[in-house]
PAZA-938945 format. One line per field, with one value per residue (C-alpha): x, y, z; residue in three letters. Coordinates in nm, 3 decimals. Layout:
N
px: X; ...;
py: Y; ...;
pz: Z; ...;
r: ALA; ...;
//
This chain:
283
px: 0.000; 0.163; -0.087; -0.234; -0.621; -0.890; -0.918; -1.260; -1.139; -0.818; -1.030; -1.249; -0.930; -0.787; -1.120; -1.158; -0.803; -0.849; -1.175; -1.298; -1.383; -1.099; -1.057; -0.988; -0.631; -0.576; -0.717; -0.505; -0.190; -0.253; -0.328; 0.010; 0.200; 0.094; 0.105; -0.237; -0.338; -0.132; -0.230; -0.165; 0.063; 0.263; 0.174; 0.045; -0.337; -0.467; -0.757; -0.979; -0.952; -1.047; -1.345; -1.460; -1.438; -1.629; -1.909; -1.925; -1.994; -2.252; -2.369; -2.034; -1.919; -2.066; -1.964; -2.031; -1.860; -1.493; -1.509; -1.565; -1.665; -1.787; -2.161; -2.258; -2.284; -2.157; -1.811; -1.531; -1.616; -1.402; -1.087; -1.225; -1.521; -1.559; -1.518; -1.168; -1.069; -1.106; -0.801; -0.550; -0.599; -0.958; -0.797; -0.584; -0.306; -0.070; -0.055; -0.289; -0.038; 0.037; 0.335; 0.269; 0.341; 0.519; 0.713; 0.758; 0.632; 0.382; 0.032; -0.276; -0.506; -0.847; -1.021; -0.836; -0.942; -1.303; -1.333; -1.599; -1.355; -1.133; -1.414; -1.463; -1.711; -1.569; -1.619; -1.400; -1.090; -0.929; -0.650; -0.598; -0.530; -0.149; 0.079; 0.159; 0.051; -0.208; -0.564; -0.894; -1.246; -1.561; -1.899; -2.257; -2.352; -2.703; -2.802; -3.118; -2.964; -2.877; -3.127; -3.275; -3.167; -2.852; -3.029; -3.203; -2.878; -2.714; -3.004; -2.999; -2.633; -2.667; -2.351; -2.268; -1.937; -1.949; -1.588; -1.236; -0.936; -0.563; -0.328; 0.006; 0.162; -0.035; -0.364; -0.429; -0.404; -0.605; -0.882; -0.894; -0.971; -1.225; -1.405; -1.361; -1.297; -0.933; -0.859; -1.005; -1.153; -1.325; -1.527; -1.627; -1.774; -1.946; -2.117; -2.216; -2.403; -2.545; -2.708; -2.857; -2.611; -2.466; -2.170; -2.201; -2.338; -2.084; -1.796; -1.587; -1.691; -1.391; -1.151; -0.919; -1.003; -1.368; -1.373; -1.228; -1.564; -1.649; -1.943; -2.072; -1.915; -2.250; -2.308; -1.966; -2.036; -2.361; -2.176; -1.897; -2.164; -2.350; -2.023; -1.921; -2.249; -2.333; -2.002; -1.752; -1.382; -1.105; -0.755; -0.448; -0.097; 0.173; 0.397; 0.434; 0.198; -0.048; -0.220; -0.211; -0.382; -0.651; -0.734; -0.761; -0.984; -1.221; -1.252; -1.310; -1.561; -1.724; -1.801; -2.124; -1.962; -1.646; -1.636; -1.301; -1.216; -1.542; -1.717; -2.023; -2.031; -2.357; -2.492; -2.689; -2.375; -2.200; -2.496; -2.473; -2.096; -2.124; -2.396; -2.180; -1.914; -2.193; -2.352; -2.026; -1.923; -2.273; -2.344;
py: 0.003; 0.326; 0.561; 0.854; 0.822; 1.022; 0.919; 0.750; 0.542; 0.459; 0.334; 0.129; -0.033; -0.112; -0.276; -0.472; -0.598; -0.698; -0.881; -0.807; -0.546; -0.318; -0.048; 0.302; 0.255; -0.039; 0.155; 0.465; 0.245; 0.063; 0.396; 0.554; 0.228; 0.206; 0.589; 0.567; 0.922; 1.238; 1.521; 1.874; 1.921; 1.589; 1.442; 1.087; 1.040; 1.025; 0.807; 1.108; 1.188; 0.829; 0.852; 1.177; 1.029; 0.732; 0.940; 1.133; 0.821; 0.625; 0.463; 0.305; 0.211; 0.027; 0.104; -0.158; -0.075; 0.016; -0.209; -0.053; -0.257; -0.197; -0.182; -0.486; -0.398; -0.045; 0.089; -0.154; -0.533; -0.738; -0.892; -1.227; -1.201; -1.538; -1.373; -1.253; -1.611; -1.750; -1.946; -1.723; -1.934; -1.809; -1.455; -1.431; -1.670; -1.372; -1.002; -0.973; -0.882; -1.088; -1.065; -0.881; -1.151; -0.890; -0.658; -0.885; -0.617; -0.675; -0.543; -0.550; -0.839; -0.672; -1.008; -1.068; -0.724; -0.775; -1.152; -1.230; -1.431; -1.116; -0.892; -0.848; -0.675; -0.317; -0.368; -0.681; -0.563; -0.300; -0.554; -0.695; -0.413; -0.389; -0.081; -0.092; 0.094; -0.030; -0.004; -0.101; -0.153; -0.096; -0.249; -0.265; -0.585; -0.527; -0.237; -0.201; -0.028; 0.267; 0.543; 0.664; 0.758; 0.571; 0.229; 0.261; 0.324; 0.025; -0.198; -0.099; -0.163; -0.499; -0.402; -0.360; -0.197; 0.170; 0.279; 0.232; 0.424; 0.414; 0.431; 0.585; 0.500; 0.285; 0.100; 0.080; 0.467; 0.539; 0.300; 0.439; 0.782; 0.636; 0.403; 0.528; 0.898; 0.898; 1.184; 1.362; 1.095; 1.153; 0.842; 0.901; 1.237; 1.103; 0.810; 1.017; 1.245; 0.976; 0.823; 1.162; 1.327; 1.680; 1.870; 2.116; 2.441; 2.727; 2.497; 2.624; 2.995; 3.206; 2.921; 2.906; 2.555; 2.547; 2.168; 2.037; 2.007; 1.756; 1.596; 1.652; 1.380; 1.213; 1.203; 1.070; 0.777; 0.706; 0.692; 0.474; 0.232; 0.226; 0.156; -0.117; -0.298; -0.245; -0.217; -0.472; -0.389; -0.555; -0.447; -0.549; -0.427; -0.322; -0.034; 0.036; 0.245; 0.260; 0.593; 0.472; 0.140; 0.331; 0.551; 0.251; 0.050; 0.357; 0.396; 0.034; -0.035; 0.310; 0.265; 0.418; 0.679; 0.778; 1.109; 1.191; 0.993; 0.797; 0.775; 0.668; 0.936; 1.028; 1.382; 1.336; 1.265; 1.568; 1.784; 1.634; 1.695; 2.050; 2.118; 2.018; 2.292; 2.558; 2.429; 2.421; 2.772; 2.934; 3.125;
pz: -0.006; -0.105; -0.244; -0.033; 0.007; 0.160; 0.525; 0.504; 0.207; 0.397; 0.673; 0.446; 0.308; 0.635; 0.748; 0.423; 0.449; 0.809; 0.727; 1.084; 1.330; 1.459; 1.734; 1.642; 1.778; 1.543; 1.248; 1.321; 1.357; 1.032; 0.838; 0.974; 0.920; 0.549; 0.476; 0.340; 0.453; 0.493; 0.723; 0.623; 0.926; 0.859; 1.200; 1.240; 1.236; 1.590; 1.709; 1.761; 1.384; 1.301; 1.531; 1.394; 1.036; 1.146; 1.286; 0.971; 0.752; 0.931; 0.597; 0.574; 0.926; 1.226; 1.596; 1.850; 2.173; 2.081; 1.776; 1.428; 1.116; 0.756; 0.690; 0.492; 0.124; 0.154; 0.069; -0.002; 0.030; 0.269; 0.111; 0.218; -0.019; -0.202; -0.540; -0.450; -0.359; -0.715; -0.834; -1.021; -1.338; -1.369; -1.443; -1.754; -1.865; -1.915; -1.902; -2.201; -2.455; -2.763; -3.010; -3.334; -3.602; -3.826; -3.594; -3.302; -3.064; -2.799; -2.869; -2.656; -2.663; -2.652; -2.624; -2.291; -2.152; -2.236; -2.150; -1.904; -1.688; -1.623; -1.493; -1.112; -0.913; -0.839; -0.459; -0.470; -0.658; -0.425; -0.321; -0.654; -0.889; -0.964; -0.918; -1.302; -1.597; -1.837; -1.959; -1.774; -1.881; -1.673; -1.740; -1.558; -1.397; -1.551; -1.791; -1.615; -1.336; -1.567; -1.578; -1.907; -2.163; -2.092; -2.021; -2.357; -2.544; -2.374; -2.450; -2.805; -2.836; -2.637; -2.472; -2.094; -2.153; -2.048; -2.012; -2.120; -1.959; -1.915; -1.631; -1.725; -1.399; -1.167; -1.242; -0.869; -0.827; -1.126; -1.044; -0.700; -0.844; -1.098; -0.853; -0.511; -0.535; -0.412; -0.652; -0.945; -1.170; -1.495; -1.495; -1.126; -1.223; -1.523; -1.352; -1.055; -1.286; -1.503; -1.186; -1.092; -0.863; -0.907; -0.743; -0.470; -0.592; -0.588; -0.463; -0.753; -0.749; -0.788; -0.861; -1.156; -1.249; -1.341; -1.406; -1.088; -0.921; -0.642; -0.491; -0.127; 0.108; 0.154; -0.222; -0.280; -0.044; -0.227; -0.560; -0.427; -0.296; -0.621; -0.809; -0.587; -0.622; -1.000; -1.187; -1.300; -1.394; -1.593; -1.656; -1.836; -1.711; -1.975; -2.008; -2.399; -2.594; -2.315; -2.447; -2.809; -2.702; -2.493; -2.800; -3.038; -2.795; -2.734; -3.118; -3.172; -2.903; -2.859; -2.477; -2.356; -2.112; -2.307; -2.486; -2.609; -2.941; -2.922; -3.263; -3.063; -2.785; -2.657; -2.696; -2.362; -2.173; -2.314; -2.203; -1.838; -1.819; -1.948; -1.683; -1.397; -1.407; -1.437; -1.107; -0.923; -1.026; -0.968; -0.645;
r: MET; SER; GLU; THR; LEU; THR; LEU; HIS; VAL; ALA; ILE; GLU; ARG; ILE; LEU; ALA; ASP; ALA; GLY; ARG; SER; LEU; THR; THR; ARG; GLU; ILE; ALA; ASP; ALA; VAL; ASN; ALA; HIS; GLY; LEU; TYR; ALA; ARG; ALA; ASP; GLY; GLN; PRO; VAL; PRO; THR; SER; GLN; VAL; SER; ALA; ARG; LEU; ARG; LYS; TYR; PRO; ALA; LEU; PHE; ASN; LYS; VAL; GLY; ASN; GLN; MET; SER; LEU; VAL; VAL; ASN; ALA; GLY; LEU; ARG; PRO; ALA; THR; SER; PRO; ARG; THR; GLN; GLN; PRO; PRO; GLN; THR; ARG; ARG; PRO; ASN; ASN; GLY; THR; ILE; PRO; ASP; PRO; VAL; SER; GLY; ASN; MET; SER; ILE; ASP; SER; ALA; ALA; LEU; LEU; ASN; ASP; LEU; ASN; TYR; ARG; LEU; ALA; GLY; ASP; VAL; VAL; ASN; LEU; VAL; PRO; GLU; GLN; PRO; GLY; VAL; TYR; ALA; ILE; ARG; VAL; VAL; ASP; VAL; ALA; VAL; LEU; PRO; GLU; PRO; PHE; ARG; VAL; HIS; ALA; GLU; ARG; ARG; ASN; ASP; ARG; LEU; ILE; TYR; ILE; GLY; GLU; ALA; LYS; ILE; SER; LEU; ARG; LYS; ARG; LEU; GLY; GLN; GLU; LEU; TRP; ALA; THR; GLY; HIS; GLY; THR; PHE; PHE; ARG; SER; ILE; GLY; ALA; VAL; ILE; GLY; HIS; ARG; PRO; MET; ARG; GLY; SER; LEU; ALA; GLY; MET; ALA; ASN; LYS; HIS; ASN; TYR; THR; PHE; ALA; PRO; ALA; VAL; GLU; VAL; ALA; ILE; ILE; ARG; TRP; ILE; ASN; LEU; ASN; LEU; GLU; VAL; SER; TRP; LEU; ALA; PHE; ASP; ARG; GLU; VAL; HIS; GLU; THR; GLU; VAL; ARG; LEU; ILE; HIS; GLU; PHE; GLY; PRO; LEU; LEU; ASN; LEU; SER; GLY; ASN; PRO; ARG; LYS; LEU; PRO; GLU; LEU; SER; VAL; VAL; ARG; GLU; GLU; LEU; PRO; THR; ILE; SER; CYS; SER; GLY;
//
């Protein structure tokens, strides 16, 4: 564990890794030991800060006596979830690249990326994603969970794929941003808006970056919970021509919620995405 998370996500990860209830002291010690959260003053996270954060997110955490645990079906799923214990051979036989018969260079095997066996429920993959560059694909468990008009488009296409993205440095860090709001994720903002959420009004008023909007904490939690229950993710780790591969895959498969470089991009998504900065910049 090396990336810096928001504190509530760091607490979720610690509890998920433990697979059991922990005290605030145990949680604080684990967060500090793994460097999962950095205070502005550089000091270790105290138990009082952990307690305050747990109280702020009752939808994610249970408290019984001095023991803290994850709410069932909310936030990150425990690392002991049955789906995370599938034999390694049910994943992919290699890193998803195949030699080009002409040049001998390694090229992406899109069939491996989109293979049903390589998808995992989003709430189950937090401990599985590698710290390597690569590409990832996100799909819905059931298109019926999408609101209109996006559900109608997905049904017409007969395709559950909704997003393809790249990680130039770390798939774990990038998917943390996209699925669990550990940073500024394009997909997280899009899916949040698609399922009906909007950023905090006026949160970017007077700010130079008009597109760096965020959702309110309670809304963020709701989006993460929806993602963990309704989306699946697959990835391939490789370190050559990552961006070029992402561009080619988006052009080839036209995922529902990709905009840039997508020949099948949805005007409805463009409208929603353009609305959000306006809300966050308004007074």
